[in-house]
C-alpha positions as protocol buffer text, in pm:
chain_id: "A"
residue {
  index: 1
  type: MET
  ca { x: 18 y: 5 z: 19 }
}
residue {
  index: 2
  type: LYS
  ca { x: 155 y: 312 z: -109 }
}
residue {
  index: 3
  type: LYS
  ca { x: 112 y: 615 z: 118 }
}
residue {
  index: 4
  type: ILE
  ca { x: 288 y: 994 z: 145 }
}
residue {
  index: 5
  type: CYS
  ca { x: 471 y: 1031 z: 445 }
}
residue {
  index: 6
  type: GLU
  ca { x: 306 y: 1357 z: 697 }
}
residue {
  index: 7
  type: ASN
  ca { x: 606 y: 1485 z: 779 }
}
residue {
  index: 8
  type: CYS
  ca { x: 864 y: 1451 z: 502 }
}
residue {
  index: 9
  type: LYS
  ca { x: 579 y: 1416 z: 198 }
}
residue {
  index: 10
  type: GLU
  ca { x: 816 y: 1139 z: 30 }
}
residue {
  index: 11
  type: GLU
  ca { x: 599 y: 807 z: -76 }
}
residue {
  index: 12
  type: PHE
  ca { x: 650 y: 470 z: 83 }
}
residue {
  index: 13
  type: ASP
  ca { x: 498 y: 158 z: 142 }
}
residue {
  index: 14
  type: ALA
  ca { x: 254 y: 80 z: 411 }
}
residue {
  index: 15
  type: LYS
  ca { x: 219 y: -224 z: 622 }
}
residue {
  index: 16
  type: ARG
  ca { x: -84 y: -133 z: 758 }
}
residue {
  index: 17
  type: LYS
  ca { x: -408 y: 157 z: 681 }
}
residue {
  index: 18
  type: THR
  ca { x: -367 y: 352 z: 977 }
}
residue {
  index: 19
  type: ALA
  ca { x: 22 y: 481 z: 894 }
}
residue {
  index: 20
  type: LYS
  ca { x: 152 y: 822 z: 823 }
}
residue {
  index: 21
  type: TYR
  ca { x: 476 y: 860 z: 857 }
}
residue {
  index: 22
  type: CYS
  ca { x: 755 y: 672 z: 681 }
}
residue {
  index: 23
  type: SER
  ca { x: 992 y: 625 z: 982 }
}
residue {
  index: 24
  type: SER
  ca { x: 1041 y: 626 z: 1358 }
}
residue {
  index: 25
  type: LYS
  ca { x: 1233 y: 938 z: 1310 }
}
residue {
  index: 26
  type: CYS
  ca { x: 943 y: 1115 z: 1099 }
}
residue {
  index: 27
  type: ARG
  ca { x: 740 y: 1000 z: 1391 }
}
residue {
  index: 28
  type: VAL
  ca { x: 941 y: 1206 z: 1627 }
}
residue {
  index: 29
  type: GLU
  ca { x: 1017 y: 1512 z: 1434 }
}
residue {
  index: 30
  type: ALA
  ca { x: 628 y: 1571 z: 1367 }
}
residue {
  index: 31
  type: ALA
  ca { x: 523 y: 1488 z: 1718 }
}
residue {
  index: 32
  type: ARG
  ca { x: 796 y: 1737 z: 1819 }
}
residue {
  index: 33
  type: GLY
  ca { x: 589 y: 1978 z: 1644 }
}
residue {
  index: 34
  type: SER
  ca { x: 248 y: 1914 z: 1776 }
}
residue {
  index: 35
  type: ASP
  ca { x: 88 y: 1957 z: 2113 }
}
residue {
  index: 36
  type: VAL
  ca { x: 169 y: 1779 z: 2410 }
}
residue {
  index: 37
  type: SER
  ca { x: -118 y: 1612 z: 2424 }
}
residue {
  index: 38
  type: ASP
  ca { x: 1 y: 1400 z: 2096 }
}
residue {
  index: 39
  type: LEU
  ca { x: 301 y: 1325 z: 2195 }
}
residue {
  index: 40
  type: GLN
  ca { x: 384 y: 933 z: 2221 }
}
residue {
  index: 41
  type: PRO
  ca { x: 493 y: 799 z: 2566 }
}
residue {
  index: 42
  type: GLY
  ca { x: 856 y: 904 z: 2654 }
}
residue {
  index: 43
  type: MET
  ca { x: 824 y: 1230 z: 2380 }
}
residue {
  index: 44
  type: LEU
  ca { x: 836 y: 1516 z: 2668 }
}
residue {
  index: 45
  type: GLU
  ca { x: 895 y: 1806 z: 2474 }
}
residue {
  index: 46
  type: SER
  ca { x: 652 y: 2037 z: 2298 }
}
residue {
  index: 47
  type: LYS
  ca { x: 727 y: 2300 z: 1981 }
}
residue {
  index: 48
  type: ASN
  ca { x: 667 y: 2584 z: 2215 }
}
residue {
  index: 49
  type: SER
  ca { x: 818 y: 2487 z: 2495 }
}
residue {
  index: 50
  type: LYS
  ca { x: 1191 y: 2293 z: 2477 }
}
residue {
  index: 51
  type: SER
  ca { x: 1150 y: 2233 z: 2897 }
}
residue {
  index: 52
  type: LYS
  ca { x: 1071 y: 1890 z: 2990 }
}
residue {
  index: 53
  type: VAL
  ca { x: 771 y: 1765 z: 3198 }
}
residue {
  index: 54
  type: GLY
  ca { x: 856 y: 1913 z: 3588 }
}
residue {
  index: 55
  type: ALA
  ca { x: 1037 y: 2226 z: 3505 }
}
residue {
  index: 56
  type: THR
  ca { x: 1035 y: 2513 z: 3695 }
}
residue {
  index: 57
  type: PRO
  ca { x: 683 y: 2694 z: 3629 }
}
residue {
  index: 58
  type: THR
  ca { x: 690 y: 2963 z: 3412 }
}
residue {
  index: 59
  type: SER
  ca { x: 604 y: 3345 z: 3487 }
}
residue {
  index: 60
  type: ASP
  ca { x: 217 y: 3349 z: 3453 }
}
residue {
  index: 61
  type: SER
  ca { x: 203 y: 3020 z: 3724 }
}
residue {
  index: 62
  type: LYS
  ca { x: 107 y: 3129 z: 4080 }
}
residue {
  index: 63
  type: PRO
  ca { x: 419 y: 3123 z: 4272 }
}
residue {
  index: 64
  type: TYR
  ca { x: 481 y: 2803 z: 4517 }
}
residue {
  index: 65
  type: ASP
  ca { x: 409 y: 3016 z: 4872 }
}
residue {
  index: 66
  type: ARG
  ca { x: 705 y: 2842 z: 5072 }
}
residue {
  index: 67
  type: GLU
  ca { x: 594 y: 2979 z: 5446 }
}
residue {
  index: 68
  type: LYS
  ca { x: 255 y: 2907 z: 5437 }
}
residue {
  index: 69
  type: ASN
  ca { x: 287 y: 2583 z: 5332 }
}
residue {
  index: 70
  type: LEU
  ca { x: 528 y: 2488 z: 5606 }
}
residue {
  index: 71
  type: GLN
  ca { x: 356 y: 2635 z: 5813 }
}
residue {
  index: 72
  type: ALA
  ca { x: 48 y: 2407 z: 5726 }
}
residue {
  index: 73
  type: PHE
  ca { x: 301 y: 2108 z: 5736 }
}
residue {
  index: 74
  type: ILE
  ca { x: 384 y: 2164 z: 6066 }
}
residue {
  index: 75
  type: LYS
  ca { x: -5 y: 2196 z: 6196 }
}
residue {
  index: 76
  type: MET
  ca { x: -73 y: 1837 z: 6050 }
}
residue {
  index: 77
  type: GLY
  ca { x: 193 y: 1746 z: 6288 }
}
residue {
  index: 78
  type: VAL
  ca { x: 501 y: 1702 z: 6073 }
}
residue {
  index: 79
  type: ALA
  ca { x: 772 y: 1812 z: 6376 }
}
residue {
  index: 80
  type: LYS
  ca { x: 952 y: 2088 z: 6322 }
}
residue {
  index: 81
  type: VAL
  ca { x: 1318 y: 2026 z: 6340 }
}
residue {
  index: 82
  type: GLU
  ca { x: 1485 y: 2147 z: 6643 }
}
residue {
  index: 83
  type: TRP
  ca { x: 1871 y: 2144 z: 6695 }
}
residue {
  index: 84
  type: ILE
  ca { x: 2088 y: 2101 z: 7001 }
}
residue {
  index: 85
  type: PRO
  ca { x: 2434 y: 2268 z: 6988 }
}
residue {
  index: 86
  type: THR
  ca { x: 2754 y: 2081 z: 7097 }
}
residue {
  index: 87
  type: GLY
  ca { x: 2967 y: 2409 z: 7244 }
}
residue {
  index: 88
  type: MET
  ca { x: 3215 y: 2271 z: 6917 }
}
residue {
  index: 89
  type: PRO
  ca { x: 3169 y: 2579 z: 6612 }
}
residue {
  index: 90
  type: ASP
  ca { x: 3361 y: 2324 z: 6384 }
}
residue {
  index: 91
  type: PHE
  ca { x: 3113 y: 1983 z: 6424 }
}
residue {
  index: 92
  type: ASP
  ca { x: 2827 y: 2271 z: 6442 }
}
residue {
  index: 93
  type: ALA
  ca { x: 2924 y: 2373 z: 6133 }
}
residue {
  index: 94
  type: LEU
  ca { x: 2863 y: 1997 z: 5990 }
}
residue {
  index: 95
  type: THR
  ca { x: 2578 y: 1957 z: 6257 }
}
residue {
  index: 96
  type: MET
  ca { x: 2428 y: 1999 z: 6572 }
}
residue {
  index: 97
  type: ILE
  ca { x: 2214 y: 1695 z: 6735 }
}
residue {
  index: 98
  type: PRO
  ca { x: 1851 y: 1684 z: 6636 }
}
residue {
  index: 99
  type: ARG
  ca { x: 1550 y: 1707 z: 6892 }
}
residue {
  index: 100
  type: GLY
  ca { x: 1316 y: 1446 z: 6912 }
}
residue {
  index: 101
  type: ARG
  ca { x: 1524 y: 1207 z: 6697 }
}
residue {
  index: 102
  type: ILE
  ca { x: 1775 y: 956 z: 6703 }
}
residue {
  index: 103
  type: THR
  ca { x: 2154 y: 964 z: 6621 }
}
residue {
  index: 104
  type: GLN
  ca { x: 2386 y: 697 z: 6602 }
}
residue {
  index: 105
  type: ILE
  ca { x: 2762 y: 829 z: 6611 }
}
residue {
  index: 106
  type: GLN
  ca { x: 3011 y: 551 z: 6501 }
}
residue {
  index: 107
  type: GLY
  ca { x: 3354 y: 476 z: 6397 }
}
residue {
  index: 108
  type: ARG
  ca { x: 3648 y: 256 z: 6455 }
}
residue {
  index: 109
  type: TYR
  ca { x: 3829 y: 219 z: 6775 }
}
residue {
  index: 110
  type: GLY
  ca { x: 4007 y: 542 z: 6901 }
}
residue {
  index: 111
  type: ALA
  ca { x: 3826 y: 764 z: 6633 }
}
residue {
  index: 112
  type: GLY
  ca { x: 3700 y: 998 z: 6943 }
}
residue {
  index: 113
  type: LYS
  ca { x: 3339 y: 917 z: 6964 }
}
residue {
  index: 114
  type: THR
  ca { x: 3326 y: 902 z: 7349 }
}
residue {
  index: 115
  type: THR
  ca { x: 3534 y: 1211 z: 7409 }
}
residue {
  index: 116
  type: LEU
  ca { x: 3315 y: 1399 z: 7114 }
}
residue {
  index: 117
  type: CYS
  ca { x: 2942 y: 1317 z: 7317 }
}
residue {
  index: 118
  type: LEU
  ca { x: 3200 y: 1390 z: 7646 }
}
residue {
  index: 119
  type: ASN
  ca { x: 3310 y: 1721 z: 7508 }
}
residue {
  index: 120
  type: MET
  ca { x: 2933 y: 1795 z: 7357 }
}
residue {
  index: 121
  type: ILE
  ca { x: 2751 y: 1725 z: 7665 }
}
residue {
  index: 122
  type: LYS
  ca { x: 3013 y: 1990 z: 7817 }
}
residue {
  index: 123
  type: GLY
  ca { x: 2895 y: 2233 z: 7548 }
}
residue {
  index: 124
  type: LEU
  ca { x: 2524 y: 2133 z: 7600 }
}
residue {
  index: 125
  type: LYS
  ca { x: 2498 y: 2475 z: 7903 }
}
residue {
  index: 126
  type: GLY
  ca { x: 2275 y: 2345 z: 8134 }
}
residue {
  index: 127
  type: ARG
  ca { x: 2106 y: 2107 z: 7954 }
}
residue {
  index: 128
  type: LYS
  ca { x: 1966 y: 1801 z: 8141 }
}
residue {
  index: 129
  type: VAL
  ca { x: 2200 y: 1406 z: 8032 }
}
residue {
  index: 130
  type: LEU
  ca { x: 2093 y: 1070 z: 8074 }
}
residue {
  index: 131
  type: TYR
  ca { x: 2446 y: 908 z: 8074 }
}
residue {
  index: 132
  type: ILE
  ca { x: 2443 y: 499 z: 8054 }
}
residue {
  index: 133
  type: ASP
  ca { x: 2768 y: 409 z: 8063 }
}
residue {
  index: 134
  type: ALA
  ca { x: 2712 y: 34 z: 7925 }
}
residue {
  index: 135
  type: GLU
  ca { x: 3115 y: 27 z: 7975 }
}
residue {
  index: 136
  type: ALA
  ca { x: 3160 y: 75 z: 8295 }
}
residue {
  index: 137
  type: ALA
  ca { x: 3469 y: 278 z: 8171 }
}
residue {
  index: 138
  type: LEU
  ca { x: 3345 y: 631 z: 8276 }
}
residue {
  index: 139
  type: ASN
  ca { x: 3635 y: 832 z: 8441 }
}
residue {
  index: 140
  type: PRO
  ca { x: 3519 y: 1081 z: 8669 }
}
residue {
  index: 141
  type: HIS
  ca { x: 3876 y: 1305 z: 8698 }
}
residue {
  index: 142
  type: LEU
  ca { x: 3770 y: 1315 z: 8310 }
}
residue {
  index: 143
  type: LEU
  ca { x: 3383 y: 1442 z: 8395 }
}
residue {
  index: 144
  type: VAL
  ca { x: 3554 y: 1709 z: 8610 }
}
residue {
  index: 145
  type: ASP
  ca { x: 3788 y: 1845 z: 8397 }
}
residue {
  index: 146
  type: LEU
  ca { x: 3580 y: 1904 z: 8142 }
}
residue {
  index: 147
  type: GLU
  ca { x: 3363 y: 2137 z: 8425 }
}
residue {
  index: 148
  type: ILE
  ca { x: 3027 y: 1908 z: 8352 }
}
residue {
  index: 149
  type: GLU
  ca { x: 2797 y: 2028 z: 8614 }
}
residue {
  index: 150
  type: ALA
  ca { x: 2677 y: 1700 z: 8835 }
}
residue {
  index: 151
  type: LYS
  ca { x: 2342 y: 1880 z: 8870 }
}
residue {
  index: 152
  type: ASN
  ca { x: 2276 y: 1793 z: 8524 }
}
residue {
  index: 153
  type: PHE
  ca { x: 2395 y: 1489 z: 8469 }
}
residue {
  index: 154
  type: THR
  ca { x: 2258 y: 1133 z: 8517 }
}
residue {
  index: 155
  type: LEU
  ca { x: 2459 y: 841 z: 8547 }
}
residue {
  index: 156
  type: TYR
  ca { x: 2331 y: 503 z: 8472 }
}
residue {
  index: 157
  type: ASN
  ca { x: 2545 y: 192 z: 8491 }
}
residue {
  index: 158
  type: GLU
  ca { x: 2417 y: -91 z: 8706 }
}
residue {
  index: 159
  type: SER
  ca { x: 2408 y: -295 z: 8428 }
}
residue {
  index: 160
  type: ASN
  ca { x: 2516 y: -365 z: 8063 }
}
residue {
  index: 161
  type: TYR
  ca { x: 2217 y: -567 z: 7974 }
}
residue {
  index: 162
  type: ILE
  ca { x: 1992 y: -437 z: 7718 }
}
residue {
  index: 163
  type: GLU
  ca { x: 1688 y: -565 z: 7897 }
}
residue {
  index: 164
  type: ASP
  ca { x: 1705 y: -368 z: 8167 }
}
residue {
  index: 165
  type: ILE
  ca { x: 1918 y: -86 z: 7937 }
}
residue {
  index: 166
  type: SER
  ca { x: 1609 y: -75 z: 7718 }
}
residue {
  index: 167
  type: GLU
  ca { x: 1367 y: 10 z: 8021 }
}
residue {
  index: 168
  type: VAL
  ca { x: 1602 y: 272 z: 8168 }
}
residue {
  index: 169
  type: ILE
  ca { x: 1550 y: 443 z: 7794 }
}
residue {
  index: 170
  type: ARG
  ca { x: 1205 y: 396 z: 7771 }
}
residue {
  index: 171
  type: VAL
  ca { x: 1126 y: 572 z: 8077 }
}
residue {
  index: 172
  type: GLY
  ca { x: 1393 y: 887 z: 8033 }
}
residue {
  index: 173
  type: ALA
  ca { x: 1220 y: 886 z: 7639 }
}
residue {
  index: 174
  type: LYS
  ca { x: 846 y: 892 z: 7768 }
}
residue {
  index: 175
  type: ASN
  ca { x: 898 y: 1158 z: 8103 }
}
residue {
  index: 176
  type: GLY
  ca { x: 1077 y: 1442 z: 7909 }
}
residue {
  index: 177
  type: GLN
  ca { x: 1305 y: 1477 z: 8180 }
}
residue {
  index: 178
  type: TYR
  ca { x: 1634 y: 1469 z: 7970 }
}
residue {
  index: 179
  type: ASP
  ca { x: 1722 y: 1707 z: 7688 }
}
residue {
  index: 180
  type: ILE
  ca { x: 1961 y: 1432 z: 7588 }
}
residue {
  index: 181
  type: ILE
  ca { x: 2021 y: 1025 z: 7636 }
}
residue {
  index: 182
  type: VAL
  ca { x: 2338 y: 885 z: 7517 }
}
residue {
  index: 183
  type: LEU
  ca { x: 2401 y: 494 z: 7541 }
}
residue {
  index: 184
  type: ASP
  ca { x: 2786 y: 481 z: 7563 }
}
residue {
  index: 185
  type: SER
  ca { x: 2756 y: 211 z: 7375 }
}
residue {
  index: 186
  type: VAL
  ca { x: 2552 y: -13 z: 7148 }
}
residue {
  index: 187
  type: PRO
  ca { x: 2881 y: -310 z: 7112 }
}
residue {
  index: 188
  type: MET
  ca { x: 2951 y: -325 z: 7473 }
}
residue {
  index: 189
  type: THR
  ca { x: 2554 y: -394 z: 7600 }
}
residue {
  index: 190
  type: SER
  ca { x: 2479 y: -808 z: 7649 }
}
residue {
  index: 191
  type: THR
  ca { x: 2165 y: -997 z: 7715 }
}
residue {
  index: 192
  type: LYS
  ca { x: 2038 y: -1195 z: 8006 }
}
residue {
  index: 193
  type: THR
  ca { x: 2018 y: -1453 z: 7752 }
}
residue {
  index: 194
  type: ILE
  ca { x: 2379 y: -1474 z: 7649 }
}
residue {
  index: 195
  type: GLU
  ca { x: 2453 y: -1443 z: 8080 }
}
residue {
  index: 196
  type: ALA
  ca { x: 2245 y: -1775 z: 8144 }
}
residue {
  index: 197
  type: SER
  ca { x: 2390 y: -1985 z: 7865 }
}
residue {
  index: 198
  type: ASP
  ca { x: 2704 y: -2137 z: 7817 }
}
residue {
  index: 199
  type: ILE
  ca { x: 2986 y: -1886 z: 7709 }
}
residue {
  index: 200
  type: THR
  ca { x: 3078 y: -2080 z: 7421 }
}
residue {
  index: 201
  type: SER
  ca { x: 2732 y: -2034 z: 7277 }
}
residue {
  index: 202
  type: LYS
  ca { x: 2647 y: -1807 z: 7029 }
}
residue {
  index: 203
  type: ASN
  ca { x: 2314 y: -1641 z: 7086 }
}
residue {
  index: 204
  type: ILE
  ca { x: 2306 y: -1485 z: 6703 }
}
residue {
  index: 205
  type: GLY
  ca { x: 2055 y: -1235 z: 6661 }
}
residue {
  index: 206
  type: GLN
  ca { x: 1960 y: -1191 z: 7023 }
}
residue {
  index: 207
  type: LYS
  ca { x: 2068 y: -841 z: 7101 }
}
residue {
  index: 208
  type: ALA
  ca { x: 1979 y: -662 z: 6755 }
}
residue {
  index: 209
  type: PHE
  ca { x: 1616 y: -863 z: 6811 }
}
residue {
  index: 210
  type: ILE
  ca { x: 1606 y: -636 z: 7155 }
}
residue {
  index: 211
  type: ILE
  ca { x: 1708 y: -311 z: 7024 }
}
residue {
  index: 212
  type: HIS
  ca { x: 1472 y: -280 z: 6682 }
}
residue {
  index: 213
  type: LYS
  ca { x: 1216 y: -357 z: 6907 }
}
residue {
  index: 214
  type: LEU
  ca { x: 1347 y: -65 z: 7127 }
}
residue {
  index: 215
  type: VAL
  ca { x: 1413 y: 186 z: 6885 }
}
residue {
  index: 216
  type: GLU
  ca { x: 1030 y: 110 z: 6706 }
}
residue {
  index: 217
  type: LEU
  ca { x: 892 y: 200 z: 7070 }
}
residue {
  index: 218
  type: ILE
  ca { x: 1078 y: 496 z: 7158 }
}
residue {
  index: 219
  type: ALA
  ca { x: 1025 y: 682 z: 6813 }
}
residue {
  index: 220
  type: MET
  ca { x: 720 y: 880 z: 6943 }
}
residue {
  index: 221
  type: ASP
  ca { x: 828 y: 911 z: 7277 }
}
residue {
  index: 222
  type: LEU
  ca { x: 1103 y: 1086 z: 7135 }
}
residue {
  index: 223
  type: LYS
  ca { x: 905 y: 1313 z: 6899 }
}
residue {
  index: 224
  type: ARG
  ca { x: 634 y: 1373 z: 7187 }
}
residue {
  index: 225
  type: THR
  ca { x: 863 y: 1502 z: 7429 }
}
residue {
  index: 226
  type: ASN
  ca { x: 1145 y: 1628 z: 7233 }
}
residue {
  index: 227
  type: THR
  ca { x: 1420 y: 1453 z: 7370 }
}
residue {
  index: 228
  type: ALA
  ca { x: 1740 y: 1352 z: 7129 }
}
residue {
  index: 229
  type: MET
  ca { x: 1861 y: 1042 z: 7175 }
}
residue {
  index: 230
  type: VAL
  ca { x: 2228 y: 897 z: 7093 }
}
residue {
  index: 231
  type: PHE
  ca { x: 2406 y: 601 z: 7027 }
}
residue {
  index: 232
  type: ILE
  ca { x: 2759 y: 488 z: 7017 }
}
residue {
  index: 233
  type: ASN
  ca { x: 2844 y: 268 z: 6824 }
}
residue {
  index: 234
  type: GLN
  ca { x: 3177 y: 90 z: 6681 }
}
residue {
  index: 235
  type: VAL
  ca { x: 3281 y: 17 z: 6321 }
}
residue {
  index: 236
  type: ARG
  ca { x: 3393 y: -362 z: 6289 }
}
residue {
  index: 237
  type: ASP
  ca { x: 3543 y: -539 z: 6018 }
}
residue {
  index: 238
  type: VAL
  ca { x: 3366 y: -859 z: 5854 }
}
residue {
  index: 239
  type: ILE
  ca { x: 3533 y: -1195 z: 5897 }
}
residue {
  index: 240
  type: GLY
  ca { x: 3519 y: -1411 z: 5609 }
}
residue {
  index: 241
  type: THR
  ca { x: 3461 y: -1202 z: 5326 }
}
residue {
  index: 242
  type: PRO
  ca { x: 3709 y: -1202 z: 5033 }
}
residue {
  index: 243
  type: TYR
  ca { x: 3686 y: -812 z: 5028 }
}
residue {
  index: 244
  type: PRO
  ca { x: 3705 y: -547 z: 5273 }
}
residue {
  index: 245
  type: ASP
  ca { x: 3342 y: -488 z: 5445 }
}
residue {
  index: 246
  type: THR
  ca { x: 3245 y: -356 z: 5758 }
}
residue {
  index: 247
  type: TYR
  ca { x: 2899 y: -362 z: 6007 }
}
residue {
  index: 248
  type: THR
  ca { x: 2818 y: -172 z: 6308 }
}
residue {
  index: 249
  type: PRO
  ca { x: 2724 y: -439 z: 6617 }
}
residue {
  index: 250
  type: GLY
  ca { x: 2339 y: -406 z: 6693 }
}
residue {
  index: 251
  type: GLY
  ca { x: 2155 y: -543 z: 6399 }
}
residue {
  index: 252
  type: THR
  ca { x: 2014 y: -278 z: 6141 }
}
residue {
  index: 253
  type: GLY
  ca { x: 1763 y: -111 z: 6390 }
}
residue {
  index: 254
  type: ILE
  ca { x: 1900 y: 226 z: 6473 }
}
residue {
  index: 255
  type: PRO
  ca { x: 2072 y: 246 z: 6083 }
}
residue {
  index: 256
  type: PHE
  ca { x: 1722 y: 270 z: 5963 }
}
residue {
  index: 257
  type: GLN
  ca { x: 1559 y: 451 z: 6221 }
}
residue {
  index: 258
  type: ALA
  ca { x: 1789 y: 719 z: 6292 }
}
residue {
  index: 259
  type: SER
  ca { x: 1728 y: 1064 z: 6169 }
}
residue {
  index: 260
  type: LEU
  ca { x: 2142 y: 1090 z: 6149 }
}
residue {
  index: 261
  type: ILE
  ca { x: 2445 y: 894 z: 6114 }
}
residue {
  index: 262
  type: VAL
  ca { x: 2797 y: 1062 z: 6161 }
}
residue {
  index: 263
  type: GLN
  ca { x: 3102 y: 829 z: 6098 }
}
residue {
  index: 264
  type: LEU
  ca { x: 3449 y: 963 z: 6274 }
}
residue {
  index: 265
  type: ARG
  ca { x: 3765 y: 901 z: 6137 }
}
residue {
  index: 266
  type: SER
  ca { x: 4081 y: 940 z: 6292 }
}
residue {
  index: 267
  type: ALA
  ca { x: 4466 y: 844 z: 6276 }
}
residue {
  index: 268
  type: LYS
  ca { x: 4736 y: 901 z: 6593 }
}
residue {
  index: 269
  type: SER
  ca { x: 4964 y: 1116 z: 6340 }
}
residue {
  index: 270
  type: TRP
  ca { x: 4657 y: 1374 z: 6330 }
}
residue {
  index: 271
  type: ARG
  ca { x: 4749 y: 1456 z: 6695 }
}
residue {
  index: 272
  type: PHE
  ca { x: 4848 y: 1792 z: 6765 }
}
residue {
  index: 273
  type: PRO
  ca { x: 5069 y: 1964 z: 6833 }
}
residue {
  index: 274
  type: GLN
  ca { x: 5378 y: 1776 z: 6660 }
}
residue {
  index: 275
  type: ALA
  ca { x: 5617 y: 1716 z: 6846 }
}
residue {
  index: 276
  type: LYS
  ca { x: 5963 y: 1934 z: 6803 }
}
residue {
  index: 277
  type: LYS
  ca { x: 6293 y: 1813 z: 6735 }
}
residue {
  index: 278
  type: GLY
  ca { x: 6533 y: 1818 z: 6992 }
}
residue {
  index: 279
  type: SER
  ca { x: 6289 y: 1728 z: 7272 }
}
residue {
  index: 280
  type: LYS
  ca { x: 6296 y: 1429 z: 7525 }
}
residue {
  index: 281
  type: SER
  ca { x: 5910 y: 1458 z: 7590 }
}
residue {
  index: 282
  type: HIS
  ca { x: 5599 y: 1569 z: 7456 }
}
residue {
  index: 283
  type: VAL
  ca { x: 5198 y: 1688 z: 7539 }
}
residue {
  index: 284
  type: PHE
  ca { x: 4949 y: 1624 z: 7311 }
}
residue {
  index: 285
  type: LEU
  ca { x: 4654 y: 1886 z: 7306 }
}
residue {
  index: 286
  type: GLY
  ca { x: 4402 y: 1719 z: 7094 }
}
residue {
  index: 287
  type: GLN
  ca { x: 4364 y: 1527 z: 6804 }
}
residue {
  index: 288
  type: GLU
  ca { x: 4200 y: 1635 z: 6457 }
}
residue {
  index: 289
  type: VAL
  ca { x: 3854 y: 1440 z: 6359 }
}
residue {
  index: 290
  type: GLU
  ca { x: 3726 y: 1369 z: 5999 }
}
residue {
  index: 291
  type: ALA
  ca { x: 3350 y: 1315 z: 6032 }
}
residue {
  index: 292
  type: THR
  ca { x: 3108 y: 1197 z: 5775 }
}
residue {
  index: 293
  type: ILE
  ca { x: 2759 y: 1244 z: 5752 }
}
residue {
  index: 294
  type: ILE
  ca { x: 2672 y: 902 z: 5615 }
}
residue {
  index: 295
  type: LYS
  ca { x: 2276 y: 904 z: 5659 }
}
residue {
  index: 296
  type: SER
  ca { x: 2083 y: 1254 z: 5742 }
}
residue {
  index: 297
  type: LYS
  ca { x: 1680 y: 1316 z: 5719 }
}
residue {
  index: 298
  type: VAL
  ca { x: 1743 y: 1654 z: 5865 }
}
residue {
  index: 299
  type: ASN
  ca { x: 1961 y: 1752 z: 5669 }
}
residue {
  index: 300
  type: ASN
  ca { x: 2226 y: 1696 z: 5339 }
}
residue {
  index: 301
  type: PRO
  ca { x: 2403 y: 1406 z: 5367 }
}
residue {
  index: 302
  type: GLY
  ca { x: 2738 y: 1314 z: 5200 }
}
residue {
  index: 303
  type: ARG
  ca { x: 2927 y: 1633 z: 5348 }
}
residue {
  index: 304
  type: VAL
  ca { x: 3289 y: 1609 z: 5551 }
}
residue {
  index: 305
  type: ALA
  ca { x: 3435 y: 1779 z: 5782 }
}
residue {
  index: 306
  type: LYS
  ca { x: 3775 y: 1780 z: 5967 }
}
residue {
  index: 307
  type: PHE
  ca { x: 3789 y: 1917 z: 6306 }
}
residue {
  index: 308
  type: LYS
  ca { x: 3984 y: 1947 z: 6639 }
}
residue {
  index: 309
  type: LEU
  ca { x: 3916 y: 1716 z: 6933 }
}
residue {
  index: 310
  type: PHE
  ca { x: 4118 y: 1853 z: 7236 }
}
residue {
  index: 311
  type: TYR
  ca { x: 4177 y: 1628 z: 7535 }
}
residue {
  index: 312
  type: PRO
  ca { x: 4081 y: 1722 z: 7840 }
}
residue {
  index: 313
  type: ASN
  ca { x: 4373 y: 1686 z: 8060 }
}
residue {
  index: 314
  type: PRO
  ca { x: 4674 y: 1651 z: 7846 }
}
residue {
  index: 315
  type: THR
  ca { x: 4976 y: 1471 z: 7969 }
}
residue {
  index: 316
  type: GLU
  ca { x: 5317 y: 1471 z: 7874 }
}
residue {
  index: 317
  type: LEU
  ca { x: 5474 y: 1184 z: 7744 }
}
residue {
  index: 318
  type: PRO
  ca { x: 5855 y: 1080 z: 7667 }
}
residue {
  index: 319
  type: LEU
  ca { x: 5901 y: 1037 z: 7329 }
}
residue {
  index: 320
  type: GLU
  ca { x: 5996 y: 695 z: 7271 }
}
residue {
  index: 321
  type: ALA
  ca { x: 5709 y: 593 z: 7407 }
}
residue {
  index: 322
  type: ILE
  ca { x: 5459 y: 781 z: 7123 }
}
residue {
  index: 323
  type: ASP
  ca { x: 5355 y: 600 z: 6867 }
}
residue {
  index: 324
  type: THR
  ca { x: 5267 y: 759 z: 6536 }
}
residue {
  index: 325
  type: LYS
  ca { x: 5188 y: 498 z: 6285 }
}
residue {
  index: 326
  type: GLU
  ca { x: 4826 y: 583 z: 6120 }
}
residue {
  index: 327
  type: ASP
  ca { x: 4539 y: 321 z: 6248 }
}
residue {
  index: 328
  type: PHE
  ca { x: 4208 y: 480 z: 6065 }
}
């Protein structure tokens, strides 16, 4: 069947009666010269406007009222993010701690997780803190060196069983007595089942199961009382994989529920100031720490910042005792 192409006006052999164009190229060219309503799926450009669907509205469109819609969403119950400054300007420039939400501070050993959180508590300026010391390693002299007020600091270190700690966190999240709750740390918690079983038993997944239930239960309580929850966690290597891989203990409950995850990285060579030549001893005032926002529902993820973390009580060390080997 001979027909004339409606685009190029050339004669062609049509395979069906409804054919209008000699080739797909002519069909696309004709569609670009037609109205949007005539376009086939995937052809999202019109003749008069080359912009794609979803582009910025033209000048004759009504402008989006940002403030009006923001207030409407807040009135619906979408909680506005309130921040707790840490008192460390370089870290606050990267991110502060969101209230009413879960934050995870993670990193390898020696990266400065506990030191960061204690410096953060120092900078809270009168806010109430519940500090759960599951490692039973907190030093009272360290708290004094940081000039932390005891009246604003509540310590729980009576048990490292996650069952007991979960109840403490749930009560603290519900009553709104504290501005921030810190669990130091997730990997050092245990379960009563592990204590009751043989030490060679694996007991895989029991802690993760309880923690998963915990973060589900406290999410709305934290929102209602506007309490910030901070979990300190470790980054560990996965054993037995053919390629380097890492994980954080406690299952995936916290990473999925957390609104903010900050990963710390440091090295021994990042301590400052550097030792002077000819000296027999040296005092390190602190170390540089690189913080990366791994996940964020409250600001932009993927950002990286390097800041100085000062030691509360620097001590003088002989140079032969100083290890400068990098350890990430």
